[in-house]
C-alpha positions in Angstrom: 22.4 -11.9 16.3 24.3 -8.9 17.7 22.5 -5.6 18.5 24.3 -3.9 15.7 23.2 -6.6 13.2 19.6 -6.4 14.4 19.7 -2.6 14.0 21.2 -2.9 10.5 18.5 -5.4 9.6 15.7 -3.2 11.0 17.1 -0.1 9.1 17.3 -2.2 5.9 13.6 -3.2 6.2 12.6 0.5 6.8 14.6 1.7 3.8 13.0 -1.0 1.6 9.5 0.1 2.8 9.8 3.7 1.6 7.1 4.9 -0.8 6.1 8.2 -2.3 2.7 9.9 -2.1 1.2 10.8 -5.5 1.0 14.6 -6.3 2.7 15.8 -3.1 5.8 13.5 -3.6 6.1 13.1 0.2 8.2 10.1 1.2 6.4 7.7 3.5 7.1 4.5 5.4 4.8 1.7 4.5 5.4 -1.7 6.1 2.1 -3.2 5.0 1.9 -4.7 1.5 -0.7 -3.3 -0.8 -2.4 -6.7 -1.2 -2.8 -6.9 2.6 -4.1 -3.3 2.8 -6.7 -3.9 0.0 -7.8 -7.2 1.7 -8.3 -5.3 5.0 -10.2 -2.6 3.2 -12.5 -5.1 1.5 -13.2 -6.8 4.8 -14.0 -3.5 6.6 -16.2 -2.4 3.7 -18.2 -5.7 3.8 -18.6 -5.4 7.6 -20.0 -1.9 7.4 -22.3 -2.5 4.5 -23.7 -5.7 5.9 -24.9 -3.8 9.0 -26.1 -0.7 7.3 -29.4 0.3 5.7 -28.3 0.7 2.1 -30.2 3.1 -0.2 -31.7 1.3 -3.2 -33.2 4.3 -5.0 -31.6 4.2 -8.5 -31.7 8.0 -8.9 -29.7 8.6 -5.7 -27.2 5.8 -6.4 -26.7 7.2 -9.9 -25.9 10.7 -8.7 -23.3 9.5 -6.2 -21.8 6.9 -8.6 -21.5 9.5 -11.4 -19.5 11.8 -9.2 -17.5 8.9 -7.7 -16.6 7.5 -11.1 -15.4 10.9 -12.3 -13.0 11.0 -9.4 -12.0 7.4 -9.8 -11.1 7.9 -13.5 -8.6 10.6 -12.6 -7.3 8.9 -9.5 -4.6 7.0 -11.3 -5.8 3.7 -9.8 -7.5 1.9 -12.7 -6.5 -1.3 -10.9 -9.0 -0.6 -8.1 -12.4 -2.3 -8.2 -14.4 0.9 -7.7 -17.7 0.4 -6.0 -20.0 3.1 -4.6 -22.7 2.6 -1.9 -25.1 5.1 -0.4 -26.0 4.4 3.3 -29.3 5.7 4.7 -28.3 7.4 7.9 -29.4 11.1 8.2 -27.3 11.6 11.4 -24.0 10.7 9.7 -22.5 13.5 7.7 -19.7 11.4 6.4 -18.2 9.3 3.6 -15.2 7.0 3.3 -13.1 5.4 0.6 -11.1 2.2 1.4 -8.0 0.7 -0.3 -9.2 -1.2 -3.4 -11.8 1.4 -4.3 -14.7 0.6 -1.9 -16.6 3.9 -1.2 -19.6 4.7 0.9 -21.5 7.9 1.3 -24.0 8.6 4.2 -27.2 10.4 3.4 -26.5 12.8 6.4 -23.8 14.3 4.2 -26.3 15.5 1.5 -27.5 18.7 3.4 -23.9 19.9 3.9 -22.6 18.9 0.5 -25.7 20.4 -1.1 -24.8 19.5 -4.6 -22.5 17.3 -6.7 -19.7 19.8 -6.5 -19.7 19.6 -2.7 -19.9 15.8 -2.9 -16.9 15.8 -5.3 -14.9 17.8 -2.7 -15.7 15.1 -0.1 -15.1 12.1 -2.4 -11.9 13.7 -3.7 -10.7 14.0 -0.1 -11.6 10.4 0.8 -10.2 8.9 -2.4 -7.0 10.7 -1.7 -6.6 8.9 1.6 -6.9 5.6 -0.3 -4.5 6.4 -3.1 -2.0 7.9 -0.7 -2.1 4.7 1.3 -2.7 6.7 4.5 -4.2 3.7 6.3 -1.2 1.5 5.7 1.1 4.4 6.7 -0.8 4.8 10.0 -0.6 1.0 10.7 3.1 1.1 9.9 3.7 4.0 12.3 1.8 2.0 15.0 4.1 -1.0 14.4 7.2 1.2 14.7 5.8 2.8 17.9 5.1 -0.7 19.3 8.6 -1.9 18.6 10.0 1.2 20.3 7.8 0.7 23.3 8.9 -2.9 23.5 12.5 -1.9 23.4 12.0 0.7 26.1 10.2 -1.8 28.3 13.2 -4.2 28.0 15.6 -1.4 28.8 13.7 -0.6 32.0 13.8 -4.1 33.3 16.2 -3.3 36.1 14.1 -0.4 37.5 11.2 -0.7 40.0 7.7 -1.5 38.7 6.5 2.0 39.7 9.2 3.6 37.6 8.6 1.3 34.7 4.8 2.2 34.7 5.5 5.9 35.0 8.0 5.9 32.1 5.8 3.8 29.8 2.8 6.0 30.5 4.8 9.1 29.6 6.1 7.3 26.5 2.5 6.4 25.4 1.3 10.0 25.9 4.3 11.4 24.0 3.8 9.0 21.1 0.0 9.9 20.9 0.3 13.7 21.2 3.7 14.2 19.8 3.5 11.8 16.8 0.3 10.1 16.1 -2.1 13.1 16.3 0.1 15.5 14.3 0.7 12.7 11.8 -3.1 12.3 11.5 -3.5 16.1 10.9 -0.8 16.1 8.2 -2.6 13.2 6.4 -5.9 15.1 6.6 -4.2 18.2 5.1 -2.5 16.1 2.4 -5.9 14.5 1.5 -7.4 18.0 1.2 -4.7 19.1 -1.1 -4.8 16.0 -3.4 -8.5 16.0 -3.2 -8.7 19.5 -4.7 -6.6 18.3 -7.6 -8.7 15.2 -8.2 -12.0 17.1 -8.1 -10.6 19.7 -10.5 -9.4 17.0 -12.9 -12.8 15.4 -12.6 -14.5 18.6 -13.8 -15.5 20.3 -10.6 -14.3 23.8 -9.6 -12.1 23.3 -6.5 -13.4 26.5 -5.0 -16.6 24.6 -4.2 -14.7 23.0 -1.4 -14.5 26.2 0.6 -18.3 26.4 0.9 -18.4 22.8 1.9 -15.9 23.1 4.8 -17.6 26.4 6.0 -20.9 24.5 6.1 -19.3 21.7 8.0 -18.1 24.3 10.6 -21.5 25.8 10.9 -23.1 22.3 11.4 -20.3 20.9 13.6 -20.4 20.4 17.3 -17.6 21.5 19.8 -14.3 20.0 18.9 -11.1 19.3 20.9 -8.1 21.7 20.6 -6.4 21.3 17.3 -3.2 19.9 19.0 -5.3 17.1 20.5 -7.2 16.3 17.3 -6.5 14.1 14.3 -8.1 16.7 12.1 -7.0 20.3 11.5 -9.4 23.0 12.9 -11.9 24.4 10.4 -10.1 27.7 10.3 -6.7 26.0 9.5 -8.4 23.8 6.9 -10.0 26.7 5.1 -6.8 28.8 5.1 -4.8 25.9 3.7 -7.4 25.1 1.0 -7.4 28.8 -0.1 -3.7 28.5 -0.6 -4.0 25.3 -2.6 -6.9 26.3 -4.9 -4.6 28.0 -7.4 -2.5 24.8 -7.8 -5.7 22.7 -8.3 -7.2 25.2 -10.8 -4.4 24.3 -13.1 -6.2 20.9 -13.6 -9.6 22.4 -14.0 -11.0 23.0 -17.5 -14.2 25.1 -17.3 -15.1 24.1 -20.9 -15.3 20.5 -19.8 -16.9 21.1 -16.4 -19.1 18.4 -14.9 -22.8 19.3 -14.4 -23.6 20.5 -10.9 -26.8 18.9 -9.6 -28.6 19.4 -6.3 -28.5 16.4 -4.0 -31.7 14.9 -2.5 -32.3 15.9 1.1 -33.0 13.2 3.7 
């Protein structure tokens, strides 16, 4: 197969793999099938839960499930098998949602979320990663970078080993800082924006997210410079959220607001 034909085939595959993110309508490249992505999500979820100390208290589970189901109902993914688990780990102020609807919340998040509105902001953000297929998109970007690196290595075949190593190291750093990290930050911001809309549609005032992220900042440890981080700085995040709240408020009906309940503290 000639180089031109290989290039044409590669471009054809890329064009066929284009998708669109819900709400933001951003075009994205996804080379992983949704079935594969959901299978990977289910495997990862089972691995985490099997090693974790799962909370069995029905009252705690019900609080988290109620918020999660409200978000799930407006996510547009009725085909997901939604499942919500609470993991007892006071040191982990975190939550995650995987493709297919597998969601876990760590008890260390409760003091920062404070109530179900704060929890809705977190779950809206995490569910947004899942429905926007950010995981598959990152894997696809990694595959493209790997192909580019392989092509570069082949092209350097006539150079000395020292030159090859230097160029490949520079290429790796350029991909990481120039593409992968900014791409991660853009996904985080996109999940923030979609998450505000989801929590609003689920009956929670999106303004509650501002308090959540400010509490995260107060509780957080030192972080790397924003350009070397996969997450936006707290200042950037709050500024962006303030700009997106009016958009999200269009989906919030105060007359049908969800009850706001204090979360148990570990």
